[in-house]
A tleap script that builds the chain and sets N, CA, C and O, in Angstrom:
source leaprc.protein.ff14SB
mol = sequence {
  NMET GLN LYS LEU LYS ARG LEU PHE THR ILE
  LYS THR LYS PHE GLU ALA PHE LEU VAL ILE
  TYR ALA LEU ALA LEU GLY ALA THR GLU ARG
  GLY ILE VAL TYR MET ASP GLN TYR PRO GLY
  VAL GLY GLY GLN LEU LEU ALA LEU CYS CYS
  THR GLY ALA VAL PHE MET ALA GLY GLY LYS
  VAL ILE ASP ALA VAL ASP MET GLN ARG ARG
  TRP GLN CLEU
}
set mol.1.N position { -17.228 -1.999 20.867 }
set mol.1.CA position { -16.818 -2.807 19.420 }
set mol.1.C position { -16.505 -2.271 18.536 }
set mol.1.O position { -15.399 -2.104 18.020 }
set mol.2.N position { -17.921 -1.809 18.175 }
set mol.2.CA position { -18.272 -1.284 16.704 }
set mol.2.C position { -17.603 0.066 16.245 }
set mol.2.O position { -17.127 0.343 15.145 }
set mol.3.N position { -17.719 0.999 17.641 }
set mol.3.CA position { -16.675 1.971 17.410 }
set mol.3.C position { -14.862 1.961 17.467 }
set mol.3.O position { -14.108 2.913 17.266 }
set mol.4.N position { -14.489 0.422 17.838 }
set mol.4.CA position { -13.147 0.519 17.421 }
set mol.4.C position { -12.992 0.309 16.114 }
set mol.4.O position { -12.103 0.699 15.358 }
set mol.5.N position { -14.094 -0.449 15.883 }
set mol.5.CA position { -13.847 -1.190 14.388 }
set mol.5.C position { -14.041 0.118 13.297 }
set mol.5.O position { -13.852 0.071 12.081 }
set mol.6.N position { -14.443 1.206 14.044 }
set mol.6.CA position { -14.971 2.203 12.348 }
set mol.6.C position { -13.642 2.591 11.913 }
set mol.6.O position { -13.229 2.692 10.757 }
set mol.7.N position { -12.938 2.826 13.178 }
set mol.7.CA position { -11.692 3.114 13.075 }
set mol.7.C position { -10.590 2.890 11.949 }
set mol.7.O position { -10.025 3.622 11.136 }
set mol.8.N position { -10.529 1.073 12.390 }
set mol.8.CA position { -9.762 0.552 10.912 }
set mol.8.C position { -10.654 0.588 9.243 }
set mol.8.O position { -10.483 0.456 8.031 }
set mol.9.N position { -11.513 0.828 10.134 }
set mol.9.CA position { -11.725 0.772 7.822 }
set mol.9.C position { -11.901 2.240 7.395 }
set mol.9.O position { -12.171 3.363 7.821 }
set mol.10.N position { -11.477 1.304 5.918 }
set mol.10.CA position { -11.173 2.479 5.387 }
set mol.10.C position { -12.529 2.943 4.103 }
set mol.10.O position { -12.867 2.319 3.097 }
set mol.11.N position { -13.016 4.162 4.618 }
set mol.11.CA position { -14.379 4.269 4.015 }
set mol.11.C position { -14.609 4.551 3.041 }
set mol.11.O position { -15.467 4.049 2.314 }
set mol.12.N position { -13.274 6.167 2.607 }
set mol.12.CA position { -13.717 6.950 1.423 }
set mol.12.C position { -12.245 6.660 0.517 }
set mol.12.O position { -11.259 6.455 1.225 }
set mol.13.N position { -12.108 6.640 -0.423 }
set mol.13.CA position { -10.796 6.439 -1.695 }
set mol.13.C position { -10.347 8.175 -0.947 }
set mol.13.O position { -9.871 7.559 0.006 }
set mol.14.N position { -10.249 8.760 -0.799 }
set mol.14.CA position { -9.224 9.651 0.241 }
set mol.14.C position { -8.173 9.193 1.460 }
set mol.14.O position { -7.070 9.590 1.833 }
set mol.15.N position { -9.164 8.078 1.908 }
set mol.15.CA position { -8.802 7.070 2.783 }
set mol.15.C position { -7.683 5.798 2.439 }
set mol.15.O position { -6.687 5.420 3.056 }
set mol.16.N position { -8.214 5.401 1.378 }
set mol.16.CA position { -7.227 4.919 0.602 }
set mol.16.C position { -6.325 4.997 -0.055 }
set mol.16.O position { -5.643 3.976 -0.151 }
set mol.17.N position { -5.889 6.240 -0.820 }
set mol.17.CA position { -5.229 6.944 -1.167 }
set mol.17.C position { -4.027 7.127 -0.315 }
set mol.17.O position { -2.886 6.837 -0.676 }
set mol.18.N position { -4.434 7.758 1.142 }
set mol.18.CA position { -3.446 7.480 2.335 }
set mol.18.C position { -2.957 7.062 2.919 }
set mol.18.O position { -2.008 7.442 3.604 }
set mol.19.N position { -3.699 5.683 2.789 }
set mol.19.CA position { -2.960 4.400 2.882 }
set mol.19.C position { -1.933 4.304 2.365 }
set mol.19.O position { -0.833 4.488 2.886 }
set mol.20.N position { -2.269 3.876 0.809 }
set mol.20.CA position { -1.715 3.493 -0.129 }
set mol.20.C position { -0.041 4.195 -0.206 }
set mol.20.O position { 0.994 3.733 -0.686 }
set mol.21.N position { -0.443 6.004 0.765 }
set mol.21.CA position { 0.757 6.774 0.846 }
set mol.21.C position { 1.979 6.144 1.587 }
set mol.21.O position { 3.137 5.986 1.201 }
set mol.22.N position { 1.359 5.826 2.790 }
set mol.22.CA position { 2.089 5.644 3.612 }
set mol.22.C position { 2.705 4.320 3.538 }
set mol.22.O position { 3.623 4.060 4.316 }
set mol.23.N position { 2.149 3.127 2.368 }
set mol.23.CA position { 2.463 1.946 1.855 }
set mol.23.C position { 4.048 2.494 1.135 }
set mol.23.O position { 5.089 1.906 1.427 }
set mol.24.N position { 4.027 3.490 0.334 }
set mol.24.CA position { 4.605 3.447 -0.768 }
set mol.24.C position { 5.948 4.133 0.047 }
set mol.24.O position { 7.068 3.631 0.139 }
set mol.25.N position { 5.419 5.606 0.678 }
set mol.25.CA position { 6.841 5.497 1.827 }
set mol.25.C position { 7.886 4.130 2.685 }
set mol.25.O position { 9.061 3.772 2.768 }
set mol.26.N position { 7.036 3.890 2.999 }
set mol.26.CA position { 7.445 2.014 4.045 }
set mol.26.C position { 8.399 1.714 2.363 }
set mol.26.O position { 9.448 2.296 2.085 }
set mol.27.N position { 8.121 1.306 2.002 }
set mol.27.CA position { 8.532 0.441 0.218 }
set mol.27.C position { 9.386 0.493 -0.048 }
set mol.27.O position { 10.190 -0.413 -0.269 }
set mol.28.N position { 9.612 2.788 -0.185 }
set mol.28.CA position { 10.589 2.954 -0.847 }
set mol.28.C position { 11.613 3.109 0.358 }
set mol.28.O position { 12.774 2.802 0.085 }
set mol.29.N position { 11.386 3.484 1.487 }
set mol.29.CA position { 12.753 3.090 2.195 }
set mol.29.C position { 13.229 1.700 2.497 }
set mol.29.O position { 14.203 1.594 3.242 }
set mol.30.N position { 12.880 1.034 2.198 }
set mol.30.CA position { 12.778 -0.164 2.648 }
set mol.30.C position { 13.725 -0.562 1.165 }
set mol.30.O position { 14.638 -1.387 1.187 }
set mol.31.N position { 13.427 -0.028 0.288 }
set mol.31.CA position { 14.261 -0.245 -1.304 }
set mol.31.C position { 15.594 0.081 -1.183 }
set mol.31.O position { 16.568 -0.504 -1.656 }
set mol.32.N position { 15.510 1.719 -0.058 }
set mol.32.CA position { 16.528 2.038 -0.189 }
set mol.32.C position { 17.797 1.530 0.599 }
set mol.32.O position { 18.926 1.872 0.246 }
set mol.33.N position { 17.521 0.501 1.940 }
set mol.33.CA position { 18.197 -0.572 2.428 }
set mol.33.C position { 18.173 -0.961 2.046 }
set mol.33.O position { 18.820 -1.764 2.718 }
set mol.34.N position { 17.850 -1.805 0.649 }
set mol.34.CA position { 18.306 -3.709 0.039 }
set mol.34.C position { 18.987 -2.659 -1.251 }
set mol.34.O position { 19.295 -3.127 -2.347 }
set mol.35.N position { 19.171 -1.015 -0.858 }
set mol.35.CA position { 20.177 -0.952 -2.382 }
set mol.35.C position { 21.159 -0.867 -2.062 }
set mol.35.O position { 22.153 -1.039 -2.768 }
set mol.36.N position { 21.130 -0.464 -0.455 }
set mol.36.CA position { 22.558 -0.419 0.374 }
set mol.36.C position { 22.946 -1.760 0.962 }
set mol.36.O position { 24.090 -2.104 0.668 }
set mol.37.N position { 22.350 -2.485 1.623 }
set mol.37.CA position { 22.886 -3.319 1.756 }
set mol.37.C position { 23.346 -4.759 0.658 }
set mol.37.O position { 23.952 -5.775 0.998 }
set mol.38.N position { 22.806 -4.387 -0.733 }
set mol.38.CA position { 23.144 -5.220 -1.741 }
set mol.38.C position { 23.637 -4.318 -2.741 }
set mol.38.O position { 22.919 -4.392 -3.738 }
set mol.39.N position { 24.670 -3.412 -2.888 }
set mol.39.CA position { 24.354 -3.314 -4.030 }
set mol.39.C position { 24.960 -4.174 -5.456 }
set mol.39.O position { 25.861 -4.992 -5.638 }
set mol.40.N position { 23.929 -3.496 -6.334 }
set mol.40.CA position { 24.290 -4.120 -7.945 }
set mol.40.C position { 22.567 -4.387 -8.040 }
set mol.40.O position { 21.640 -3.977 -7.342 }
set mol.41.N position { 22.620 -5.214 -9.167 }
set mol.41.CA position { 21.514 -5.307 -9.815 }
set mol.41.C position { 20.463 -5.800 -8.650 }
set mol.41.O position { 19.290 -5.429 -8.660 }
set mol.42.N position { 20.994 -6.663 -7.659 }
set mol.42.CA position { 20.720 -7.858 -7.172 }
set mol.42.C position { 19.534 -6.802 -6.312 }
set mol.42.O position { 18.310 -6.937 -6.322 }
set mol.43.N position { 20.339 -5.746 -5.596 }
set mol.43.CA position { 19.915 -4.484 -4.741 }
set mol.43.C position { 18.246 -4.083 -5.489 }
set mol.43.O position { 17.129 -3.915 -4.999 }
set mol.44.N position { 18.673 -4.055 -6.581 }
set mol.44.CA position { 18.019 -2.464 -7.653 }
set mol.44.C position { 16.743 -3.463 -7.877 }
set mol.44.O position { 15.632 -3.045 -8.203 }
set mol.45.N position { 16.970 -4.461 -7.719 }
set mol.45.CA position { 15.470 -6.092 -8.263 }
set mol.45.C position { 14.863 -6.206 -7.228 }
set mol.45.O position { 13.738 -6.706 -7.235 }
set mol.46.N position { 15.510 -5.731 -5.968 }
set mol.46.CA position { 14.107 -5.969 -4.061 }
set mol.46.C position { 13.950 -4.435 -4.329 }
set mol.46.O position { 12.824 -3.942 -4.259 }
set mol.47.N position { 14.961 -3.719 -4.612 }
set mol.47.CA position { 13.726 -2.278 -4.411 }
set mol.47.C position { 12.576 -2.542 -5.256 }
set mol.47.O position { 11.429 -2.652 -4.823 }
set mol.48.N position { 12.891 -2.633 -6.390 }
set mol.48.CA position { 11.559 -3.203 -7.613 }
set mol.48.C position { 10.567 -3.736 -7.236 }
set mol.48.O position { 9.417 -3.489 -7.599 }
set mol.49.N position { 11.083 -4.864 -6.130 }
set mol.49.CA position { 9.722 -5.851 -5.332 }
set mol.49.C position { 8.952 -5.416 -4.973 }
set mol.49.O position { 7.742 -5.524 -5.169 }
set mol.50.N position { 9.745 -4.640 -4.164 }
set mol.50.CA position { 8.550 -3.208 -2.588 }
set mol.50.C position { 7.970 -2.955 -3.358 }
set mol.50.O position { 7.089 -3.680 -3.823 }
set mol.51.N position { 8.341 -1.559 -3.858 }
set mol.51.CA position { 7.752 -0.296 -5.449 }
set mol.51.C position { 6.682 -1.844 -6.114 }
set mol.51.O position { 5.512 -1.889 -5.733 }
set mol.52.N position { 6.929 -2.378 -6.559 }
set mol.52.CA position { 5.758 -3.075 -7.109 }
set mol.52.C position { 5.111 -4.289 -6.331 }
set mol.52.O position { 4.795 -5.277 -6.994 }
set mol.53.N position { 4.929 -4.280 -5.182 }
set mol.53.CA position { 4.323 -4.864 -4.114 }
set mol.53.C position { 3.111 -3.779 -3.419 }
set mol.53.O position { 2.283 -4.017 -2.539 }
set mol.54.N position { 3.423 -2.283 -4.332 }
set mol.54.CA position { 3.169 -1.099 -3.452 }
set mol.54.C position { 2.023 -0.784 -4.342 }
set mol.54.O position { 1.024 -0.152 -3.997 }
set mol.55.N position { 2.266 -1.302 -5.569 }
set mol.55.CA position { 1.317 -1.083 -6.830 }
set mol.55.C position { 0.373 -1.867 -6.487 }
set mol.55.O position { -0.725 -1.322 -6.597 }
set mol.56.N position { 0.332 -3.045 -6.072 }
set mol.56.CA position { -0.328 -4.164 -6.838 }
set mol.56.C position { -1.422 -4.187 -5.388 }
set mol.56.O position { -2.602 -4.070 -5.719 }
set mol.57.N position { -1.243 -4.288 -4.211 }
set mol.57.CA position { -1.965 -3.641 -2.941 }
set mol.57.C position { -2.689 -2.118 -3.281 }
set mol.57.O position { -3.687 -1.902 -2.594 }
set mol.58.N position { -2.471 -1.489 -3.846 }
set mol.58.CA position { -3.167 -0.056 -3.518 }
set mol.58.C position { -3.911 -0.537 -4.817 }
set mol.58.O position { -5.075 -0.899 -4.646 }
set mol.59.N position { -3.540 -0.576 -5.747 }
set mol.59.CA position { -4.798 -1.000 -6.526 }
set mol.59.C position { -6.509 -2.403 -5.774 }
set mol.59.O position { -7.710 -2.266 -6.008 }
set mol.60.N position { -5.967 -3.282 -5.114 }
set mol.60.CA position { -6.369 -4.122 -4.354 }
set mol.60.C position { -7.042 -3.310 -3.664 }
set mol.60.O position { -8.247 -3.285 -3.909 }
set mol.61.N position { -6.560 -2.466 -2.681 }
set mol.61.CA position { -7.364 -1.261 -1.548 }
set mol.61.C position { -8.188 -0.153 -2.716 }
set mol.61.O position { -9.360 -0.429 -2.461 }
set mol.62.N position { -8.223 0.550 -3.445 }
set mol.62.CA position { -9.264 0.688 -4.363 }
set mol.62.C position { -9.950 0.028 -5.048 }
set mol.62.O position { -10.975 0.497 -5.543 }
set mol.63.N position { -9.759 -0.587 -5.148 }
set mol.63.CA position { -11.053 -1.864 -6.107 }
set mol.63.C position { -11.891 -2.359 -4.414 }
set mol.63.O position { -13.115 -2.242 -4.463 }
set mol.64.N position { -11.403 -2.796 -3.223 }
set mol.64.CA position { -12.116 -2.747 -1.950 }
set mol.64.C position { -13.602 -1.826 -2.156 }
set mol.64.O position { -14.706 -2.139 -2.602 }
set mol.65.N position { -12.904 -0.247 -1.465 }
set mol.65.CA position { -13.215 0.178 -1.335 }
set mol.65.C position { -14.467 0.823 -2.690 }
set mol.65.O position { -15.639 1.066 -2.404 }
set mol.66.N position { -14.091 0.937 -3.612 }
set mol.66.CA position { -15.264 0.811 -4.937 }
set mol.66.C position { -16.450 -0.572 -4.665 }
set mol.66.O position { -17.656 -0.446 -4.455 }
set mol.67.N position { -15.752 -1.714 -4.741 }
set mol.67.CA position { -16.883 -2.248 -4.281 }
set mol.67.C position { -17.848 -2.470 -2.746 }
set mol.67.O position { -18.889 -2.974 -2.326 }
set mol.68.N position { -16.747 -1.761 -2.355 }
set mol.68.CA position { -17.625 -1.720 -0.519 }
set mol.68.C position { -18.855 -0.392 -0.489 }
set mol.68.O position { -19.561 -0.219 0.505 }
set mol.69.N position { -18.962 0.485 -1.747 }
set mol.69.CA position { -19.494 1.320 -1.962 }
set mol.69.C position { -20.635 1.030 -2.911 }
set mol.69.O position { -21.702 1.633 -2.801 }
set mol.70.N position { -20.488 0.387 -3.564 }
set mol.70.CA position { -21.453 -0.901 -4.945 }
set mol.70.C position { -22.548 -1.799 -3.842 }
set mol.70.O position { -23.640 -2.209 -4.236 }
set mol.71.N position { -22.162 -1.964 -2.753 }
set mol.71.CA position { -22.777 -3.082 -1.981 }
set mol.71.C position { -23.633 -2.352 -1.576 }
set mol.71.O position { -24.731 -2.641 -2.052 }
set mol.72.N position { -23.649 -0.770 -0.295 }
set mol.72.CA position { -24.279 -0.451 0.001 }
set mol.72.C position { -24.972 0.693 -0.205 }
set mol.72.O position { -25.357 1.580 0.557 }
set mol.73.N position { -25.143 0.356 -2.435 }
set mol.73.CA position { -26.184 1.636 -2.108 }
set mol.73.C position { -27.042 0.522 -2.676 }
set mol.73.O position { -28.256 0.683 -2.809 }
savepdb mol mol.pdb
quit
């Protein structure tokens, strides 16, 4: 079980940036769909919310990696 757990643990900042990149790709794709489904300001605001969520989640992921590194030292 420990080996399986290690596969889903983000250990380095590089891994964190890869996860954030994947989140950003999905969010921009979803934002494009929103702008297509809801033309005008409504779709643009929903797309902005998608990308804003990635910024917030990315910051938390990087902070968590830093905090984890401090606890191990």
